[in-house]
C-alpha positions as a printed NumPy array, in Angstrom:
array([[-18.85 ,  11.406,  11.648],
       [-17.666,   7.827,  11.733],
       [-17.471,   5.995,  15.03 ],
       [-14.324,   7.02 ,  16.848],
       [-13.391,   9.562,  14.211],
       [-12.922,  13.299,  14.453],
       [-15.902,  15.477,  15.241],
       [-17.618,  17.67 ,  12.7  ],
       [-16.373,  20.772,  14.514],
       [-12.735,  19.711,  14.318],
       [-13.085,  18.923,  10.618],
       [-14.659,  22.335,  10.046],
       [-11.862,  24.024,  11.991],
       [ -9.26 ,  22.208,   9.901],
       [-10.992,  23.293,   6.693],
       [-11.133,  26.918,   7.861],
       [ -7.441,  26.771,   8.811],
       [ -6.638,  25.168,   5.437],
       [ -8.553,  27.87 ,   3.556],
       [ -6.725,  30.618,   5.432],
       [ -3.393,  28.872,   4.88 ],
       [ -4.114,  28.592,   1.149],
       [ -4.842,  32.3  ,   0.882],
       [ -1.736,  33.102,   2.943],
       [  0.432,  30.909,   0.7  ],
       [ -0.959,  32.574,  -2.432],
       [ -0.188,  36.028,  -1.022],
       [  3.299,  34.894,  -0.007],
       [  3.815,  33.52 ,  -3.499],
       [  2.799,  36.868,  -4.958],
       [  5.29 ,  38.617,  -2.682],
       [  8.042,  36.253,  -3.873],
       [  7.557,  36.99 ,  -7.58 ],
       [ 10.585,  39.286,  -7.753],
       [ 13.022,  37.015,  -5.942],
       [ 11.945,  33.513,  -7.076],
       [  9.564,  33.503,  -9.995],
       [  9.221,  29.732, -10.484],
       [  8.573,  29.021,  -6.782],
       [  6.226,  31.968,  -6.534],
       [  4.153,  30.521,  -9.366],
       [  4.263,  27.101,  -7.665],
       [  3.05 ,  28.583,  -4.389],
       [  0.251,  30.569,  -6.016],
       [ -0.969,  27.65 ,  -8.151],
       [ -0.794,  25.089,  -5.385],
       [ -2.376,  27.555,  -2.963],
       [ -5.273,  27.935,  -5.394],
       [ -5.612,  24.159,  -5.764],
       [ -5.731,  23.704,  -2.015],
       [ -8.225,  26.554,  -1.707],
       [-10.496,  24.662,  -4.105],
       [ -9.933,  21.569,  -1.974],
       [-10.801,  23.299,   1.3  ],
       [-13.426,  25.853,   0.306],
       [-15.743,  24.037,  -2.068],
       [-17.758,  27.194,  -2.79 ],
       [-14.744,  28.474,  -4.77 ],
       [-15.216,  25.565,  -7.193],
       [-18.682,  26.865,  -8.046],
       [-17.162,  30.029,  -9.492],
       [-15.089,  28.107, -12.053],
       [-16.953,  25.504, -14.115],
       [-13.881,  23.372, -14.814],
       [-12.897,  23.079, -11.151],
       [-16.17 ,  21.568,  -9.933],
       [-15.322,  17.956, -10.82 ],
       [-11.795,  18.461,  -9.495],
       [-13.216,  19.701,  -6.202],
       [-15.525,  16.698,  -5.944],
       [-12.61 ,  14.35 ,  -6.554],
       [-10.434,  16.012,  -3.935],
       [-13.339,  16.377,  -1.533],
       [-13.353,  12.616,  -1.06 ],
       [ -9.775,  12.641,   0.259],
       [ -9.222,  11.261,   3.723],
       [ -7.474,  13.362,   6.394],
       [ -4.21 ,  11.412,   6.076],
       [ -4.145,  12.085,   2.321],
       [ -4.633,  15.812,   2.905],
       [ -1.945,  15.711,   5.6  ],
       [  0.53 ,  14.131,   3.19 ],
       [ -0.434,  16.586,   0.452],
       [  0.113,  19.663,   2.625],
       [  3.294,  18.432,   4.295],
       [  4.948,  17.293,   1.069],
       [  3.854,  20.38 ,  -0.887],
       [  5.441,  22.692,   1.677],
       [  8.969,  21.309,   1.242],
       [  9.953,  22.183,  -2.388],
       [  9.616,  25.99 ,  -2.049],
       [ 11.956,  25.92 ,   0.943],
       [ 14.551,  23.93 ,  -0.971],
       [ 14.264,  26.056,  -4.106],
       [ 14.016,  29.548,  -2.663],
       [ 14.738,  29.912,   1.022],
       [ 13.624,  33.25 ,   2.412],
       [ 11.674,  34.648,   5.339],
       [  8.359,  34.93 ,   3.5  ],
       [  8.753,  31.458,   2.012],
       [  9.669,  30.038,   5.421],
       [  6.607,  31.513,   7.143],
       [  4.275,  30.427,   4.328],
       [  5.645,  26.881,   4.346],
       [  5.371,  26.664,   8.139],
       [  1.69 ,  27.629,   7.903],
       [  1.209,  25.134,   5.085],
       [  2.991,  22.372,   7.018],
       [  0.932,  23.172,  10.136],
       [ -2.199,  22.515,   8.087],
       [ -0.801,  19.112,   7.187],
       [ -0.062,  18.442,  10.851],
       [ -3.64 ,  19.411,  11.748],
       [ -5.02 ,  16.904,   9.231],
       [ -2.566,  14.301,  10.493],
       [ -3.856,  14.827,  14.017],
       [ -7.408,  14.377,  12.751],
       [ -6.36 ,  11.073,  11.216],
       [ -4.666,   9.907,  14.406],
       [ -7.635,  10.984,  16.517],
       [ -9.603,   7.888,  15.564],
       [ -6.675,   5.49 ,  16.061],
       [ -6.829,   5.103,  19.843],
       [ -6.664,   1.57 ,  21.266],
       [ -9.611,   0.341,  23.336],
       [ -9.4  ,   1.212,  27.036],
       [ -9.298,  -2.425,  28.166],
       [ -6.121,  -3.074,  26.089],
       [ -4.088,  -0.309,  27.729],
       [ -1.68 ,  -1.563,  30.375],
       [  0.723,   0.375,  32.549]])
């Protein structure tokens, strides 16, 4: 933990939420195979990539994903927030449906959680606050 940054518990909670969101997005992508094949493949692939990013033990199963996981593991919370928020938009534009909407909301919420972790350490000092 850096000084003034998010606690270890909040980072762990965000990673658990991100892992669950990745699995949920992959399942939603599988359910969308019949209606929107290209966006279903996008959701499943990107869900798997984010699962590797969040749950590093998954990278140990696949030899080729270990270096990729190490690279993405060094990402800062604001980078993960941008990744999740931006990745959740294209499926909604390409194939709008209830399952896609729910999956993208969960995905976007993960980005918001990482954004809040980034903003957590950006508070001004107490002596500079005036009312």
